[in-house]
PyMOL Python script that loads the backbone (N, CA, C, O; Angstrom):
from pymol import cmd

cmd.read_pdbstr("""\
ATOM      1  N   MET A   1     146.739  70.351  84.993  1.00  0.00           N
ATOM      2  CA  MET A   1     145.608  70.217  85.876  1.00  0.00           C
ATOM      3  C   MET A   1     145.274  71.601  86.404  1.00  0.00           C
ATOM      4  O   MET A   1     146.155  72.289  86.919  1.00  0.00           O
ATOM      5  N   ASP A   2     144.033  72.022  86.290  1.00  0.00           N
ATOM      6  CA  ASP A   2     143.686  73.396  86.635  1.00  0.00           C
ATOM      7  C   ASP A   2     143.029  73.550  87.999  1.00  0.00           C
ATOM      8  O   ASP A   2     142.861  74.681  88.455  1.00  0.00           O
ATOM      9  N   GLN A   3     142.646  72.462  88.674  1.00  0.00           N
ATOM     10  CA  GLN A   3     142.005  72.579  89.973  1.00  0.00           C
ATOM     11  C   GLN A   3     142.467  71.467  90.891  1.00  0.00           C
ATOM     12  O   GLN A   3     142.858  70.387  90.447  1.00  0.00           O
ATOM     13  N   SER A   4     142.412  71.758  92.188  1.00  0.00           N
ATOM     14  CA  SER A   4     142.640  70.702  93.168  1.00  0.00           C
ATOM     15  C   SER A   4     141.400  69.828  93.211  1.00  0.00           C
ATOM     16  O   SER A   4     140.291  70.295  92.951  1.00  0.00           O
ATOM     17  N   LYS A   5     141.593  68.562  93.538  1.00  0.00           N
ATOM     18  CA  LYS A   5     140.461  67.650  93.628  1.00  0.00           C
ATOM     19  C   LYS A   5     140.580  66.830  94.900  1.00  0.00           C
ATOM     20  O   LYS A   5     141.561  66.115  95.103  1.00  0.00           O
ATOM     21  N   MET A   6     139.568  66.941  95.758  1.00  0.00           N
ATOM     22  CA  MET A   6     139.520  66.164  96.985  1.00  0.00           C
ATOM     23  C   MET A   6     138.985  64.781  96.632  1.00  0.00           C
ATOM     24  O   MET A   6     137.913  64.662  96.039  1.00  0.00           O
ATOM     25  N   PHE A   7     139.730  63.731  96.996  1.00  0.00           N
ATOM     26  CA  PHE A   7     139.281  62.369  96.740  1.00  0.00           C
ATOM     27  C   PHE A   7     138.507  61.809  97.926  1.00  0.00           C
ATOM     28  O   PHE A   7     137.461  61.184  97.753  1.00  0.00           O
ATOM     29  N   VAL A   8     139.025  62.036  99.129  1.00  0.00           N
ATOM     30  CA  VAL A   8     138.358  61.525 100.323  1.00  0.00           C
ATOM     31  C   VAL A   8     138.806  62.350 101.530  1.00  0.00           C
ATOM     32  O   VAL A   8     139.952  62.791 101.615  1.00  0.00           O
ATOM     33  N   LYS A   9     137.876  62.544 102.453  1.00  0.00           N
ATOM     34  CA  LYS A   9     138.193  63.262 103.687  1.00  0.00           C
ATOM     35  C   LYS A   9     137.496  62.549 104.832  1.00  0.00           C
ATOM     36  O   LYS A   9     136.305  62.245 104.760  1.00  0.00           O
ATOM     37  N   ASN A  10     138.249  62.287 105.883  1.00  0.00           N
ATOM     38  CA  ASN A  10     137.719  61.618 107.067  1.00  0.00           C
ATOM     39  C   ASN A  10     138.216  62.401 108.272  1.00  0.00           C
ATOM     40  O   ASN A  10     139.421  62.471 108.514  1.00  0.00           O
ATOM     41  N   GLN A  11     137.306  62.985 109.022  1.00  0.00           N
ATOM     42  CA  GLN A  11     137.687  63.834 110.158  1.00  0.00           C
ATOM     43  C   GLN A  11     138.556  63.090 111.168  1.00  0.00           C
ATOM     44  O   GLN A  11     139.391  63.697 111.839  1.00  0.00           O
ATOM     45  N   ALA A  12     138.361  61.774 111.277  1.00  0.00           N
ATOM     46  CA  ALA A  12     139.092  61.001 112.278  1.00  0.00           C
ATOM     47  C   ALA A  12     140.548  60.743 111.896  1.00  0.00           C
ATOM     48  O   ALA A  12     141.394  60.546 112.769  1.00  0.00           O
ATOM     49  N   ILE A  13     140.846  60.744 110.584  1.00  0.00           N
ATOM     50  CA  ILE A  13     142.214  60.367 110.191  1.00  0.00           C
ATOM     51  C   ILE A  13     142.888  61.349 109.253  1.00  0.00           C
ATOM     52  O   ILE A  13     144.092  61.568 109.389  1.00  0.00           O
ATOM     53  N   GLY A  14     142.185  61.949 108.313  1.00  0.00           N
ATOM     54  CA  GLY A  14     142.824  62.897 107.404  1.00  0.00           C
ATOM     55  C   GLY A  14     142.150  62.961 106.047  1.00  0.00           C
ATOM     56  O   GLY A  14     140.939  62.771 105.936  1.00  0.00           O
ATOM     57  N   SER A  15     142.950  63.234 105.002  1.00  0.00           N
ATOM     58  CA  SER A  15     142.381  63.413 103.667  1.00  0.00           C
ATOM     59  C   SER A  15     143.372  63.017 102.588  1.00  0.00           C
ATOM     60  O   SER A  15     144.574  62.903 102.825  1.00  0.00           O
ATOM     61  N   ILE A  16     142.828  62.809 101.390  1.00  0.00           N
ATOM     62  CA  ILE A  16     143.638  62.547 100.200  1.00  0.00           C
ATOM     63  C   ILE A  16     143.111  63.446  99.100  1.00  0.00           C
ATOM     64  O   ILE A  16     141.917  63.437  98.800  1.00  0.00           O
ATOM     65  N   PHE A  17     144.014  64.234  98.490  1.00  0.00           N
ATOM     66  CA  PHE A  17     143.592  65.092  97.390  1.00  0.00           C
ATOM     67  C   PHE A  17     144.726  65.281  96.400  1.00  0.00           C
ATOM     68  O   PHE A  17     145.890  65.038  96.717  1.00  0.00           O
ATOM     69  N   ARG A  18     144.377  65.717  95.202  1.00  0.00           N
ATOM     70  CA  ARG A  18     145.368  66.031  94.174  1.00  0.00           C
ATOM     71  C   ARG A  18     145.400  67.545  94.019  1.00  0.00           C
ATOM     72  O   ARG A  18     144.360  68.181  93.843  1.00  0.00           O
ATOM     73  N   CYS A  19     146.596  68.117  94.085  1.00  0.00           N
ATOM     74  CA  CYS A  19     146.738  69.564  93.941  1.00  0.00           C
ATOM     75  C   CYS A  19     146.791  69.950  92.462  1.00  0.00           C
ATOM     76  O   CYS A  19     146.809  69.090  91.581  1.00  0.00           O
ATOM     77  N   GLN A  20     146.814  71.232  92.214  1.00  0.00           N
ATOM     78  CA  GLN A  20     146.844  71.743  90.844  1.00  0.00           C
ATOM     79  C   GLN A  20     148.065  71.262  90.078  1.00  0.00           C
ATOM     80  O   GLN A  20     148.015  71.149  88.853  1.00  0.00           O
ATOM     81  N   GLY A  21     149.159  70.978  90.771  1.00  0.00           N
ATOM     82  CA  GLY A  21     150.374  70.500  90.121  1.00  0.00           C
ATOM     83  C   GLY A  21     150.352  69.012  89.805  1.00  0.00           C
ATOM     84  O   GLY A  21     151.299  68.492  89.215  1.00  0.00           O
ATOM     85  N   GLY A  22     149.280  68.319  90.190  1.00  0.00           N
ATOM     86  CA  GLY A  22     149.147  66.896  89.902  1.00  0.00           C
ATOM     87  C   GLY A  22     149.682  65.974  90.979  1.00  0.00           C
ATOM     88  O   GLY A  22     149.595  64.753  90.845  1.00  0.00           O
ATOM     89  N   ILE A  23     150.236  66.538  92.052  1.00  0.00           N
ATOM     90  CA  ILE A  23     150.761  65.722  93.144  1.00  0.00           C
ATOM     91  C   ILE A  23     149.601  65.284  94.036  1.00  0.00           C
ATOM     92  O   ILE A  23     148.710  66.073  94.350  1.00  0.00           O
ATOM     93  N   ILE A  24     149.627  64.018  94.437  1.00  0.00           N
ATOM     94  CA  ILE A  24     148.598  63.489  95.331  1.00  0.00           C
ATOM     95  C   ILE A  24     149.119  63.597  96.753  1.00  0.00           C
ATOM     96  O   ILE A  24     150.205  63.111  97.069  1.00  0.00           O
ATOM     97  N   HIS A  25     148.336  64.235  97.602  1.00  0.00           N
ATOM     98  CA  HIS A  25     148.701  64.487  98.995  1.00  0.00           C
ATOM     99  C   HIS A  25     147.854  63.592  99.896  1.00  0.00           C
ATOM    100  O   HIS A  25     146.624  63.606  99.830  1.00  0.00           O
ATOM    101  N   VAL A  26     148.529  62.820 100.732  1.00  0.00           N
ATOM    102  CA  VAL A  26     147.866  62.008 101.751  1.00  0.00           C
ATOM    103  C   VAL A  26     148.183  62.693 103.068  1.00  0.00           C
ATOM    104  O   VAL A  26     149.315  62.632 103.548  1.00  0.00           O
ATOM    105  N   ASN A  27     147.196  63.339 103.648  1.00  0.00           N
ATOM    106  CA  ASN A  27     147.379  64.076 104.906  1.00  0.00           C
ATOM    107  C   ASN A  27     146.747  63.292 106.039  1.00  0.00           C
ATOM    108  O   ASN A  27     145.528  63.135 106.109  1.00  0.00           O
ATOM    109  N   LEU A  28     147.588  62.809 106.912  1.00  0.00           N
ATOM    110  CA  LEU A  28     147.139  62.119 108.114  1.00  0.00           C
ATOM    111  C   LEU A  28     147.475  63.021 109.278  1.00  0.00           C
ATOM    112  O   LEU A  28     148.401  63.827 109.187  1.00  0.00           O
ATOM    113  N   HIS A  29     146.750  62.905 110.358  1.00  0.00           N
ATOM    114  CA  HIS A  29     147.033  63.773 111.501  1.00  0.00           C
ATOM    115  C   HIS A  29     148.493  63.620 111.908  1.00  0.00           C
ATOM    116  O   HIS A  29     148.917  62.544 112.331  1.00  0.00           O
ATOM    117  N   GLY A  30     149.251  64.689 111.780  1.00  0.00           N
ATOM    118  CA  GLY A  30     150.645  64.703 112.166  1.00  0.00           C
ATOM    119  C   GLY A  30     151.625  64.272 111.085  1.00  0.00           C
ATOM    120  O   GLY A  30     152.831  64.241 111.331  1.00  0.00           O
ATOM    121  N   MET A  31     151.134  63.935 109.881  1.00  0.00           N
ATOM    122  CA  MET A  31     152.028  63.459 108.833  1.00  0.00           C
ATOM    123  C   MET A  31     151.411  63.713 107.459  1.00  0.00           C
ATOM    124  O   MET A  31     150.196  63.608 107.288  1.00  0.00           O
ATOM    125  N   SER A  32     152.247  64.043 106.489  1.00  0.00           N
ATOM    126  CA  SER A  32     151.797  64.216 105.101  1.00  0.00           C
ATOM    127  C   SER A  32     152.712  63.424 104.176  1.00  0.00           C
ATOM    128  O   SER A  32     153.933  63.439 104.332  1.00  0.00           O
ATOM    129  N   LEU A  33     152.112  62.737 103.218  1.00  0.00           N
ATOM    130  CA  LEU A  33     152.846  62.008 102.192  1.00  0.00           C
ATOM    131  C   LEU A  33     152.487  62.620 100.849  1.00  0.00           C
ATOM    132  O   LEU A  33     151.340  63.010 100.629  1.00  0.00           O
ATOM    133  N   HIS A  34     153.457  62.706  99.953  1.00  0.00           N
ATOM    134  CA  HIS A  34     153.234  63.331  98.653  1.00  0.00           C
ATOM    135  C   HIS A  34     153.707  62.369  97.564  1.00  0.00           C
ATOM    136  O   HIS A  34     154.839  61.886  97.602  1.00  0.00           O
ATOM    137  N   PHE A  35     152.829  62.093  96.590  1.00  0.00           N
ATOM    138  CA  PHE A  35     153.117  61.102  95.558  1.00  0.00           C
ATOM    139  C   PHE A  35     152.792  61.634  94.179  1.00  0.00           C
ATOM    140  O   PHE A  35     151.877  62.442  94.017  1.00  0.00           O
ATOM    141  N   ASN A  36     153.552  61.174  93.168  1.00  0.00           N
ATOM    142  CA  ASN A  36     153.039  61.328  91.812  1.00  0.00           C
ATOM    143  C   ASN A  36     152.005  60.214  91.637  1.00  0.00           C
ATOM    144  O   ASN A  36     151.887  59.343  92.499  1.00  0.00           O
ATOM    145  N   GLU A  37     151.264  60.230  90.542  1.00  0.00           N
ATOM    146  CA  GLU A  37     150.153  59.282  90.393  1.00  0.00           C
ATOM    147  C   GLU A  37     150.632  57.832  90.418  1.00  0.00           C
ATOM    148  O   GLU A  37     150.005  56.986  91.055  1.00  0.00           O
ATOM    149  N   PHE A  38     151.728  57.539  89.735  1.00  0.00           N
ATOM    150  CA  PHE A  38     152.235  56.167  89.689  1.00  0.00           C
ATOM    151  C   PHE A  38     152.623  55.681  91.083  1.00  0.00           C
ATOM    152  O   PHE A  38     152.257  54.575  91.479  1.00  0.00           O
ATOM    153  N   ALA A  39     153.359  56.500  91.823  1.00  0.00           N
ATOM    154  CA  ALA A  39     153.787  56.116  93.171  1.00  0.00           C
ATOM    155  C   ALA A  39     152.589  55.956  94.102  1.00  0.00           C
ATOM    156  O   ALA A  39     152.582  55.068  94.955  1.00  0.00           O
ATOM    157  N   PHE A  40     151.570  56.812  93.944  1.00  0.00           N
ATOM    158  CA  PHE A  40     150.379  56.685  94.784  1.00  0.00           C
ATOM    159  C   PHE A  40     149.672  55.359  94.516  1.00  0.00           C
ATOM    160  O   PHE A  40     149.229  54.691  95.451  1.00  0.00           O
ATOM    161  N   LEU A  41     149.565  54.978  93.253  1.00  0.00           N
ATOM    162  CA  LEU A  41     148.914  53.704  92.920  1.00  0.00           C
ATOM    163  C   LEU A  41     149.687  52.530  93.527  1.00  0.00           C
ATOM    164  O   LEU A  41     149.081  51.576  94.015  1.00  0.00           O
ATOM    165  N   GLN A  42     151.012  52.595  93.498  1.00  0.00           N
ATOM    166  CA  GLN A  42     151.816  51.549  94.137  1.00  0.00           C
ATOM    167  C   GLN A  42     151.593  51.537  95.646  1.00  0.00           C
ATOM    168  O   GLN A  42     151.455  50.473  96.250  1.00  0.00           O
ATOM    169  N   PHE A  43     151.560  52.714  96.245  1.00  0.00           N
ATOM    170  CA  PHE A  43     151.306  52.830  97.680  1.00  0.00           C
ATOM    171  C   PHE A  43     149.928  52.274  98.040  1.00  0.00           C
ATOM    172  O   PHE A  43     149.786  51.556  99.030  1.00  0.00           O
ATOM    173  N   ALA A  44     148.926  52.603  97.247  1.00  0.00           N
ATOM    174  CA  ALA A  44     147.561  52.134  97.502  1.00  0.00           C
ATOM    175  C   ALA A  44     147.483  50.611  97.411  1.00  0.00           C
ATOM    176  O   ALA A  44     146.823  49.972  98.229  1.00  0.00           O
ATOM    177  N   ARG A  45     148.155  50.033  96.418  1.00  0.00           N
ATOM    178  CA  ARG A  45     148.174  48.569  96.295  1.00  0.00           C
ATOM    179  C   ARG A  45     148.874  47.935  97.489  1.00  0.00           C
ATOM    180  O   ARG A  45     148.426  46.910  98.004  1.00  0.00           O
ATOM    181  N   MET A  46     149.969  48.542  97.928  1.00  0.00           N
ATOM    182  CA  MET A  46     150.696  48.032  99.079  1.00  0.00           C
ATOM    183  C   MET A  46     149.827  48.091 100.344  1.00  0.00           C
ATOM    184  O   MET A  46     149.801  47.144 101.130  1.00  0.00           O
ATOM    185  N   ALA A  47     149.124  49.204 100.529  1.00  0.00           N
ATOM    186  CA  ALA A  47     148.240  49.356 101.691  1.00  0.00           C
ATOM    187  C   ALA A  47     147.088  48.357 101.619  1.00  0.00           C
ATOM    188  O   ALA A  47     146.681  47.803 102.640  1.00  0.00           O
ATOM    189  N   GLN A  48     146.561  48.124 100.418  1.00  0.00           N
ATOM    190  CA  GLN A  48     145.478  47.161 100.247  1.00  0.00           C
ATOM    191  C   GLN A  48     145.956  45.746 100.587  1.00  0.00           C
ATOM    192  O   GLN A  48     145.241  44.980 101.234  1.00  0.00           O
ATOM    193  N   GLU A  49     147.170  45.407 100.146  1.00  0.00           N
ATOM    194  CA  GLU A  49     147.724  44.090 100.446  1.00  0.00           C
ATOM    195  C   GLU A  49     147.930  43.917 101.951  1.00  0.00           C
ATOM    196  O   GLU A  49     147.619  42.863 102.508  1.00  0.00           O
ATOM    197  N   ALA A  50     148.450  44.948 102.601  1.00  0.00           N
ATOM    198  CA  ALA A  50     148.656  44.890 104.049  1.00  0.00           C
ATOM    199  C   ALA A  50     147.322  44.757 104.777  1.00  0.00           C
ATOM    200  O   ALA A  50     147.210  43.991 105.734  1.00  0.00           O
ATOM    201  N   SER A  51     146.319  45.492 104.331  1.00  0.00           N
ATOM    202  CA  SER A  51     144.990  45.414 104.930  1.00  0.00           C
ATOM    203  C   SER A  51     144.416  44.008 104.795  1.00  0.00           C
ATOM    204  O   SER A  51     143.833  43.469 105.736  1.00  0.00           O
ATOM    205  N   SER A  52     144.587  43.431 103.625  1.00  0.00           N
ATOM    206  CA  SER A  52     144.105  42.075 103.388  1.00  0.00           C
ATOM    207  C   SER A  52     144.792  41.081 104.312  1.00  0.00           C
ATOM    208  O   SER A  52     144.139  40.194 104.863  1.00  0.00           O
ATOM    209  N   LYS A  53     146.106  41.220 104.490  1.00  0.00           N
ATOM    210  CA  LYS A  53     146.846  40.319 105.377  1.00  0.00           C
ATOM    211  C   LYS A  53     146.415  40.495 106.827  1.00  0.00           C
ATOM    212  O   LYS A  53     146.312  39.518 107.568  1.00  0.00           O
ATOM    213  N   LEU A  54     146.162  41.739 107.234  1.00  0.00           N
ATOM    214  CA  LEU A  54     145.670  41.979 108.591  1.00  0.00           C
ATOM    215  C   LEU A  54     144.311  41.344 108.801  1.00  0.00           C
ATOM    216  O   LEU A  54     144.038  40.781 109.861  1.00  0.00           O
ATOM    217  N   MET A  55     143.453  41.436 107.784  1.00  0.00           N
ATOM    218  CA  MET A  55     142.123  40.814 107.875  1.00  0.00           C
ATOM    219  C   MET A  55     142.255  39.299 107.959  1.00  0.00           C
ATOM    220  O   MET A  55     141.544  38.657 108.733  1.00  0.00           O
ATOM    221  N   ASP A  56     143.164  38.719 107.165  1.00  0.00           N
ATOM    222  CA  ASP A  56     143.402  37.276 107.211  1.00  0.00           C
ATOM    223  C   ASP A  56     143.859  36.843 108.600  1.00  0.00           C
ATOM    224  O   ASP A  56     143.383  35.840 109.132  1.00  0.00           O
ATOM    225  N   GLU A  57     144.789  37.608 109.190  1.00  0.00           N
ATOM    226  CA  GLU A  57     145.274  37.286 110.531  1.00  0.00           C
ATOM    227  C   GLU A  57     144.142  37.376 111.549  1.00  0.00           C
ATOM    228  O   GLU A  57     144.025  36.522 112.428  1.00  0.00           O
ATOM    229  N   GLY A  58     143.310  38.409 111.431  1.00  0.00           N
ATOM    230  CA  GLY A  58     142.175  38.559 112.343  1.00  0.00           C
ATOM    231  C   GLY A  58     141.198  37.416 112.207  1.00  0.00           C
ATOM    232  O   GLY A  58     140.662  36.937 113.206  1.00  0.00           O
ATOM    233  N   LEU A  59     140.958  36.970 110.987  1.00  0.00           N
ATOM    234  CA  LEU A  59     140.046  35.855 110.748  1.00  0.00           C
ATOM    235  C   LEU A  59     140.611  34.578 111.353  1.00  0.00           C
ATOM    236  O   LEU A  59     139.873  33.797 111.953  1.00  0.00           O
ATOM    237  N   LYS A  60     141.931  34.356 111.199  1.00  0.00           N
ATOM    238  CA  LYS A  60     142.559  33.168 111.784  1.00  0.00           C
ATOM    239  C   LYS A  60     142.383  33.156 113.296  1.00  0.00           C
ATOM    240  O   LYS A  60     142.080  32.119 113.887  1.00  0.00           O
ATOM    241  N   ILE A  61     142.574  34.305 113.912  1.00  0.00           N
ATOM    242  CA  ILE A  61     142.420  34.398 115.373  1.00  0.00           C
ATOM    243  C   ILE A  61     140.981  34.096 115.772  1.00  0.00           C
ATOM    244  O   ILE A  61     140.748  33.371 116.739  1.00  0.00           O
ATOM    245  N   LEU A  62     140.010  34.646 115.038  1.00  0.00           N
ATOM    246  CA  LEU A  62     138.613  34.370 115.339  1.00  0.00           C
ATOM    247  C   LEU A  62     138.282  32.890 115.191  1.00  0.00           C
ATOM    248  O   LEU A  62     137.575  32.322 116.023  1.00  0.00           O
ATOM    249  N   LEU A  63     138.789  32.271 114.142  1.00  0.00           N
ATOM    250  CA  LEU A  63     138.527  30.848 113.925  1.00  0.00           C
ATOM    251  C   LEU A  63     139.186  29.991 114.993  1.00  0.00           C
ATOM    252  O   LEU A  63     138.604  29.001 115.435  1.00  0.00           O
ATOM    253  N   GLU A  64     140.389  30.356 115.413  1.00  0.00           N
ATOM    254  CA  GLU A  64     141.070  29.612 116.470  1.00  0.00           C
ATOM    255  C   GLU A  64     140.323  29.727 117.786  1.00  0.00           C
ATOM    256  O   GLU A  64     140.268  28.764 118.551  1.00  0.00           O
ATOM    257  N   ASP A  65     139.750  30.884 118.061  1.00  0.00           N
ATOM    258  CA  ASP A  65     139.000  31.091 119.292  1.00  0.00           C
ATOM    259  C   ASP A  65     137.733  30.250 119.322  1.00  0.00           C
ATOM    260  O   ASP A  65     137.239  29.938 120.405  1.00  0.00           O
ATOM    261  N   LYS A  66     137.196  29.874 118.177  1.00  0.00           N
ATOM    262  CA  LYS A  66     135.943  29.116 118.115  1.00  0.00           C
ATOM    263  C   LYS A  66     136.166  27.608 118.071  1.00  0.00           C
ATOM    264  O   LYS A  66     135.203  26.841 118.059  1.00  0.00           O
ATOM    265  N   LYS A  67     137.437  27.172 118.047  1.00  0.00           N
ATOM    266  CA  LYS A  67     137.722  25.739 118.051  1.00  0.00           C
ATOM    267  C   LYS A  67     137.326  25.156 119.405  1.00  0.00           C
ATOM    268  O   LYS A  67     137.528  25.787 120.442  1.00  0.00           O
ATOM    269  N   PRO A  68     136.758  23.941 119.388  1.00  0.00           N
ATOM    270  CA  PRO A  68     136.359  23.318 120.670  1.00  0.00           C
ATOM    271  C   PRO A  68     137.539  22.911 121.513  1.00  0.00           C
ATOM    272  O   PRO A  68     137.361  22.379 122.609  1.00  0.00           O
TER     273      PRO A  68
END
""", "prot")
cmd.dss("prot")
cmd.show_as("cartoon", "prot")
cmd.util.cbc("prot")
cmd.orient("prot")
């Protein structure tokens, strides 16, 4: 890999980019995580699953609040 590539940057939380060595860096304010591509994909799936479960819990709470 000959160049770094920025995937996403959010001023409020941090950034994700791949360096020239192929390592994916997740930089959050006060913390950095470093992954090879396979580990990053596993991490992303895990985060997506957790996000989905959090959304499900939030939806349950909203529905319970609307019960008569």
